[in-house]
C-alpha positions as YAML, in Angstrom:
chain: A
units: angstrom
residues:
- id: 1
  name: MET
  ca: [4.40, -61.55, 57.36]
- id: 2
  name: LEU
  ca: [7.05, -60.84, 54.81]
- id: 3
  name: HIS
  ca: [9.92, -63.05, 54.32]
- id: 4
  name: ASN
  ca: [12.76, -60.82, 55.36]
- id: 5
  name: GLN
  ca: [11.23, -59.91, 58.25]
- id: 6
  name: ARG
  ca: [10.73, -63.85, 59.85]
- id: 7
  name: TRP
  ca: [13.48, -63.52, 62.07]
- id: 8
  name: LEU
  ca: [12.65, -60.23, 63.85]
- id: 9
  name: PHE
  ca: [9.89, -62.31, 65.74]
- id: 10
  name: ARG
  ca: [11.40, -65.79, 66.99]
- id: 11
  name: PRO
  ca: [9.84, -67.69, 69.74]
- id: 12
  name: GLY
  ca: [11.61, -68.63, 72.68]
- id: 13
  name: LYS
  ca: [14.65, -66.54, 71.66]
- id: 14
  name: PRO
  ca: [15.17, -62.64, 72.84]
- id: 15
  name: SER
  ca: [14.44, -60.19, 70.28]
- id: 16
  name: ILE
  ca: [15.98, -57.64, 68.64]
- id: 17
  name: LEU
  ca: [13.09, -54.78, 68.75]
- id: 18
  name: GLY
  ca: [11.14, -53.44, 71.84]
- id: 19
  name: ASN
  ca: [7.67, -54.35, 72.30]
- id: 20
  name: ILE
  ca: [6.39, -50.71, 71.00]
- id: 21
  name: GLN
  ca: [8.48, -51.84, 67.86]
- id: 22
  name: LYS
  ca: [6.82, -54.87, 67.65]
- id: 23
  name: LYS
  ca: [3.14, -53.72, 67.72]
- id: 24
  name: SER
  ca: [3.77, -50.93, 65.34]
- id: 25
  name: LEU
  ca: [5.62, -53.38, 62.92]
- id: 26
  name: ILE
  ca: [2.67, -56.08, 63.49]
- id: 27
  name: ASN
  ca: [0.02, -53.07, 62.94]
- id: 28
  name: ARG
  ca: [1.82, -52.01, 59.56]
- id: 29
  name: LEU
  ca: [1.84, -55.61, 58.65]
- id: 30
  name: LYS
  ca: [-2.17, -56.51, 58.99]
- id: 31
  name: ILE
  ca: [-2.87, -53.01, 57.40]
- id: 32
  name: ASN
  ca: [-0.82, -54.11, 54.13]
- id: 33
  name: ILE
  ca: [-2.04, -57.62, 54.63]
- id: 34
  name: SER
  ca: [-6.05, -56.17, 54.63]
- id: 35
  name: LEU
  ca: [-5.53, -53.77, 52.20]
- id: 36
  name: TYR
  ca: [-3.96, -56.56, 49.80]
- id: 37
  name: PHE
  ca: [-6.96, -58.93, 50.53]
- id: 38
  name: CYS
  ca: [-9.53, -55.68, 49.92]
- id: 39
  name: ALA
  ca: [-8.15, -55.07, 46.39]
- id: 40
  name: ASP
  ca: [-8.04, -58.77, 45.72]
- id: 41
  name: TYR
  ca: [-11.28, -59.04, 46.74]
- id: 42
  name: LYS
  ca: [-12.75, -55.84, 44.83]
- id: 43
  name: LYS
  ca: [-11.33, -57.46, 41.30]
- id: 44
  name: LYS
  ca: [-13.03, -60.97, 42.22]
- id: 45
  name: TYR
  ca: [-16.44, -60.05, 43.23]
- id: 46
  name: ASN
  ca: [-17.27, -56.42, 43.26]
- id: 47
  name: LYS
  ca: [-17.19, -56.06, 39.03]
- id: 48
  name: ASP
  ca: [-20.91, -55.33, 38.83]
- id: 49
  name: VAL
  ca: [-21.22, -53.28, 42.19]
- id: 50
  name: ILE
  ca: [-19.04, -50.46, 40.87]
- id: 51
  name: LYS
  ca: [-21.05, -48.58, 38.81]
- id: 52
  name: LYS
  ca: [-20.55, -45.65, 36.06]
- id: 53
  name: THR
  ca: [-22.00, -42.78, 36.59]
- id: 54
  name: THR
  ca: [-24.23, -41.97, 34.20]
- id: 55
  name: MET
  ca: [-27.59, -39.69, 33.92]
- id: 56
  name: PRO
  ca: [-30.23, -41.92, 31.84]
- id: 57
  name: TYR
  ca: [-32.54, -38.90, 31.73]
- id: 58
  name: LEU
  ca: [-29.88, -36.95, 29.95]
- id: 59
  name: THR
  ca: [-29.05, -38.84, 26.79]
- id: 60
  name: ILE
  ca: [-26.79, -38.18, 24.27]
- id: 61
  name: GLN
  ca: [-29.19, -37.78, 21.47]
- id: 62
  name: LYS
  ca: [-31.06, -35.36, 23.99]
- id: 63
  name: LYS
  ca: [-27.75, -33.64, 24.71]
- id: 64
  name: ALA
  ca: [-27.25, -32.96, 20.72]
- id: 65
  name: ASP
  ca: [-30.88, -31.81, 20.81]
- id: 66
  name: ILE
  ca: [-30.38, -28.98, 23.55]
- id: 67
  name: PHE
  ca: [-26.88, -27.86, 21.75]
- id: 68
  name: THR
  ca: [-28.26, -27.70, 18.28]
- id: 69
  name: THR
  ca: [-31.36, -25.71, 19.74]
- id: 70
  name: PHE
  ca: [-29.36, -23.52, 21.77]
- id: 71
  name: GLY
  ca: [-26.15, -23.50, 20.74]
- id: 72
  name: GLY
  ca: [-25.96, -24.02, 16.86]
- id: 73
  name: LYS
  ca: [-24.76, -27.19, 16.02]
- id: 74
  name: ALA
  ca: [-24.56, -30.14, 18.09]
- id: 75
  name: THR
  ca: [-20.72, -30.16, 18.22]
- id: 76
  name: ASN
  ca: [-20.78, -26.61, 19.76]
- id: 77
  name: THR
  ca: [-20.58, -27.93, 23.30]
- id: 78
  name: GLY
  ca: [-18.91, -24.48, 24.50]
- id: 79
  name: SER
  ca: [-21.39, -22.18, 23.78]
- id: 80
  name: ILE
  ca: [-22.66, -20.00, 26.37]
- id: 81
  name: GLU
  ca: [-26.45, -20.43, 25.34]
- id: 82
  name: GLY
  ca: [-26.19, -24.03, 25.19]
- id: 83
  name: GLN
  ca: [-24.25, -24.53, 28.67]
- id: 84
  name: ILE
  ca: [-26.74, -22.91, 30.26]
- id: 85
  name: ALA
  ca: [-29.64, -24.59, 28.79]
- id: 86
  name: LEU
  ca: [-27.91, -27.96, 29.81]
- id: 87
  name: LEU
  ca: [-27.97, -26.59, 33.09]
- id: 88
  name: THR
  ca: [-31.38, -25.71, 33.18]
- id: 89
  name: GLU
  ca: [-32.47, -28.96, 32.17]
- id: 90
  name: ARG
  ca: [-30.27, -30.77, 35.03]
- id: 91
  name: ILE
  ca: [-31.65, -28.07, 37.62]
- id: 92
  name: ASN
  ca: [-35.29, -29.03, 36.54]
- id: 93
  name: HIS
  ca: [-34.37, -32.51, 36.87]
- id: 94
  name: ILE
  ca: [-32.89, -32.58, 40.38]
- id: 95
  name: SER
  ca: [-35.58, -29.85, 41.36]
- id: 96
  name: ASP
  ca: [-38.11, -32.94, 40.52]
- id: 97
  name: HIS
  ca: [-36.22, -35.32, 42.37]
- id: 98
  name: LEU
  ca: [-35.86, -33.40, 45.65]
- id: 99
  name: LYS
  ca: [-39.55, -32.89, 45.74]
- id: 100
  name: SER
  ca: [-39.82, -36.23, 46.72]
- id: 101
  name: ASN
  ca: [-36.65, -36.64, 48.41]
- id: 102
  name: LYS
  ca: [-36.45, -33.77, 50.85]
- id: 103
  name: LYS
  ca: [-33.70, -34.95, 52.81]
- id: 104
  name: ASP
  ca: [-31.57, -35.70, 50.21]
- id: 105
  name: TYR
  ca: [-28.76, -32.82, 50.98]
- id: 106
  name: SER
  ca: [-25.70, -34.15, 48.92]
- id: 107
  name: SER
  ca: [-28.16, -33.49, 45.50]
- id: 108
  name: GLN
  ca: [-29.56, -30.24, 47.01]
- id: 109
  name: ARG
  ca: [-25.81, -28.92, 47.25]
- id: 110
  name: GLY
  ca: [-25.21, -30.31, 43.80]
- id: 111
  name: LEU
  ca: [-28.40, -28.23, 42.95]
- id: 112
  name: MET
  ca: [-27.08, -24.94, 44.92]
- id: 113
  name: LYS
  ca: [-23.54, -25.08, 42.58]
- id: 114
  name: MET
  ca: [-25.62, -25.95, 39.48]
- id: 115
  name: VAL
  ca: [-27.70, -22.51, 40.28]
- id: 116
  name: GLY
  ca: [-24.80, -20.31, 40.57]
- id: 117
  name: GLN
  ca: [-22.90, -21.71, 37.86]
- id: 118
  name: ARG
  ca: [-25.90, -21.06, 35.52]
- id: 119
  name: LYS
  ca: [-26.01, -17.65, 37.56]
- id: 120
  name: ARG
  ca: [-22.23, -16.70, 36.92]
- id: 121
  name: LEU
  ca: [-23.03, -17.89, 33.19]
- id: 122
  name: LEU
  ca: [-26.19, -15.81, 32.55]
- id: 123
  name: THR
  ca: [-24.20, -12.83, 34.15]
- id: 124
  name: TYR
  ca: [-21.52, -13.44, 31.81]
- id: 125
  name: LEU
  ca: [-24.04, -13.48, 28.65]
- id: 126
  name: SER
  ca: [-25.93, -10.20, 29.87]
- id: 127
  name: LYS
  ca: [-22.56, -8.28, 29.93]
- id: 128
  name: HIS
  ca: [-21.46, -9.11, 26.16]
- id: 129
  name: ASP
  ca: [-25.05, -10.09, 24.48]
- id: 130
  name: LEU
  ca: [-27.84, -8.67, 25.81]
- id: 131
  name: THR
  ca: [-30.05, -9.06, 23.26]
- id: 132
  name: GLY
  ca: [-29.06, -12.96, 23.11]
- id: 133
  name: TYR
  ca: [-29.41, -13.19, 27.09]
- id: 134
  name: ARG
  ca: [-32.93, -11.75, 26.88]
- id: 135
  name: ALA
  ca: [-33.83, -14.14, 24.25]
- id: 136
  name: LEU
  ca: [-32.65, -16.90, 25.84]
- id: 137
  name: ILE
  ca: [-34.19, -16.15, 29.19]
- id: 138
  name: GLU
  ca: [-37.71, -16.15, 27.18]
- id: 139
  name: LYS
  ca: [-36.84, -19.24, 25.42]
- id: 140
  name: LEU
  ca: [-36.15, -21.02, 28.67]
- id: 141
  name: GLY
  ca: [-38.55, -19.24, 30.68]
- id: 142
  name: LEU
  ca: [-36.38, -18.45, 33.48]
- id: 143
  name: ARG
  ca: [-37.61, -15.02, 34.52]
- id: 144
  name: LYS
  ca: [-41.24, -14.59, 35.14]
...
């Protein structure tokens, strides 16, 4: 209970607040206290539990190789060809994962989003650079 709200709950003395107001104030205080202790607990004990999201199959070197092969140079990460190649790599990896984990619906949704993004990028590339589009399709082996 907070210091300035102690006078509201005097045992044996009449209260200024009604019963409903007391209950809502108590519940708010419980929530604030529990949130405080949860945050304190996370700071002390859950340092190792919280992980950074990494993709171990897609290292920095592998990304650089993909962009070098398809985008011209490693720093050209905005090239359409490089983005499509990177998405293709990620799609292939998640497809292999879903073969053994058929009920992983969140990964399945992520896969569908990536396939849609790759499709949009391929459509853009086909409208702007048809020869580049055909070369990329051939290089990645997308259309059979």
